[in-house]
C-alpha positions in Angstrom: 19.9 -2.0 5.4 16.6 -0.5 6.9 18.1 3.0 7.1 19.4 2.8 3.6 16.3 1.5 1.8 13.3 2.4 3.9 13.1 6.0 2.7 13.2 4.8 -0.9 10.7 2.1 -0.4 8.4 4.4 1.4 8.5 7.0 -1.5 7.9 4.3 -4.1 5.0 2.9 -2.1 3.5 6.4 -1.6 3.5 6.9 -5.4 1.4 3.7 -5.7 -0.9 3.9 -2.8 -1.0 7.7 -2.7 -1.3 8.0 1.1 1.3 8.1 3.9 -0.1 5.4 6.2 -0.5 2.8 3.4 3.0 3.6 2.2 4.5 3.1 5.7 2.6 -0.2 6.1 3.9 -1.5 2.7 7.5 -0.5 3.4 7.5 -1.9 6.9 5.9 -5.1 5.9 8.6 -5.7 3.2 11.3 -5.5 5.9 9.4 -7.7 8.3 8.9 -10.4 5.6 12.5 -10.1 4.5 13.9 -10.4 8.1 11.5 -13.2 9.0 12.5 -15.1 5.9 8.9 -15.1 4.4 10.1 -13.2 1.4 12.2 -15.4 -0.9 14.8 -13.6 -2.9 15.6 -15.0 -6.3 19.4 -15.9 -6.4 20.4 -13.7 -9.4 18.6 -10.5 -8.3 20.1 -7.8 -6.3 18.6 -6.9 -2.9 17.7 -3.5 -4.1 15.8 -4.9 -7.2 14.1 -7.4 -5.0 13.0 -4.8 -2.5 11.6 -2.5 -5.3 9.7 -5.4 -6.8 8.3 -6.3 -3.4 7.1 -2.7 -2.9 5.3 -2.7 -6.2 3.7 -6.1 -5.6 2.6 -5.2 -2.0 1.3 -1.8 -3.0 -0.8 -3.3 -5.8 -2.0 -6.0 -3.4 -3.0 -3.3 -0.8 -4.9 -1.4 -3.5 -6.7 -4.5 -4.7 -7.7 -5.3 -1.1 -9.1 -1.7 -0.8 -11.1 -2.4 -4.0 -9.7 0.3 -6.2 -10.7 0.6 -9.8 -9.2 -1.8 -12.4 -8.1 1.2 -14.6 -6.0 2.5 -11.7 -4.4 -0.9 -11.0 -3.7 -1.6 -14.6 -1.9 1.8 -15.0 0.1 1.3 -11.8 1.2 -2.2 -12.8 2.8 -0.9 -16.1 6.6 -1.4 -16.1 7.2 2.3 -17.2 5.2 3.5 -14.2 7.3 1.3 -11.9 10.6 2.5 -13.3 9.5 6.1 -13.1 8.6 5.7 -9.4 12.0 4.2 -8.7 13.9 7.0 -10.6 11.9 9.7 -8.7 12.6 8.1 -5.4 16.3 7.8 -6.1 16.6 11.4 -7.3 14.7 12.5 -4.2 17.1 10.6 -1.9 20.1 11.9 -3.8 19.1 15.6 -3.4 18.1 15.1 0.2 21.5 13.6 0.9 23.1 16.5 -0.8 21.0 19.0 1.2 22.1 17.3 4.5 25.7 17.5 3.5 25.5 21.3 3.5 26.7 23.2 6.5 23.8 23.7 9.0 23.8 27.5 8.4 23.3 26.9 4.6 20.5 24.5 5.3 18.8 27.0 7.6 19.1 29.9 5.1 17.8 27.8 2.2 14.8 26.5 4.3 13.9 30.1 5.5 14.2 31.3 1.9 11.8 28.6 0.7 9.4 29.7 3.5 9.4 33.1 1.9 11.5 34.9 4.5 13.5 37.8 3.0 17.3 37.9 3.2 17.2 40.9 5.6 15.0 39.1 8.0 17.1 35.9 7.7 20.2 38.0 8.6 18.4 39.3 11.7 17.1 35.9 12.8 20.5 34.2 12.4 22.4 37.3 13.6 24.5 37.5 10.4 25.5 40.2 8.0 23.3 40.3 4.9 26.4 39.8 2.7 27.2 36.6 4.6 23.6 35.3 4.3 23.8 35.9 0.5 27.2 34.0 0.3 25.9 31.1 2.3 22.7 30.9 0.2 24.6 31.1 -3.1 27.3 28.6 -2.1 24.7 26.2 -0.7 22.5 26.3 -3.8 25.6 26.0 -6.0 26.7 22.8 -4.1 23.2 21.4 -4.4 23.1 22.0 -8.1 26.6 20.5 -8.6 25.7 17.4 -6.7 22.4 16.9 -8.4 22.7 15.6 -11.9 19.3 16.3 -13.5 16.0 17.9 -12.9 17.7 20.0 -10.2 15.1 22.6 -9.6 12.1 20.3 -9.5 13.8 17.7 -7.3 15.2 20.4 -5.0 11.7 21.8 -4.4 10.3 18.4 -3.7 13.0 17.5 -1.2 13.1 20.9 0.5 9.4 21.2 0.7 9.4 18.2 2.9 12.1 19.7 5.1 10.1 22.9 5.8 
């Protein structure tokens, strides 16, 4: 359960608290509370919904304790903001999973391309023919696009930027 939901909860928390340490703290505390039985799940709510709601509540509580402005807190507590954070996190996870499903050579080529390395140099580094590098890059990007339903280019850049 931790491996499945922690990355999503971390991403949603980071959208709220806007810093990595605070987001890690929120996501970790949710699992600690859940496992120690301090978090009480309502009977008709899925675990996923419960965890997302817990992230929102703990993130807002963390910001309140840090004495952030009321305007910021009011905006973050809006249901549309909450839903947008969840959708972004799930898109991110979906594209990241798609990227990790590629062959390792495709991953390497796409990562090097995003770093600005030219195809000729990639061919030298990976000891491949330039035509093979182009085919791996094309087929990898095609698979990513096929597996990613919407906002492909934006989500791909966000996910792969973290992988660089």
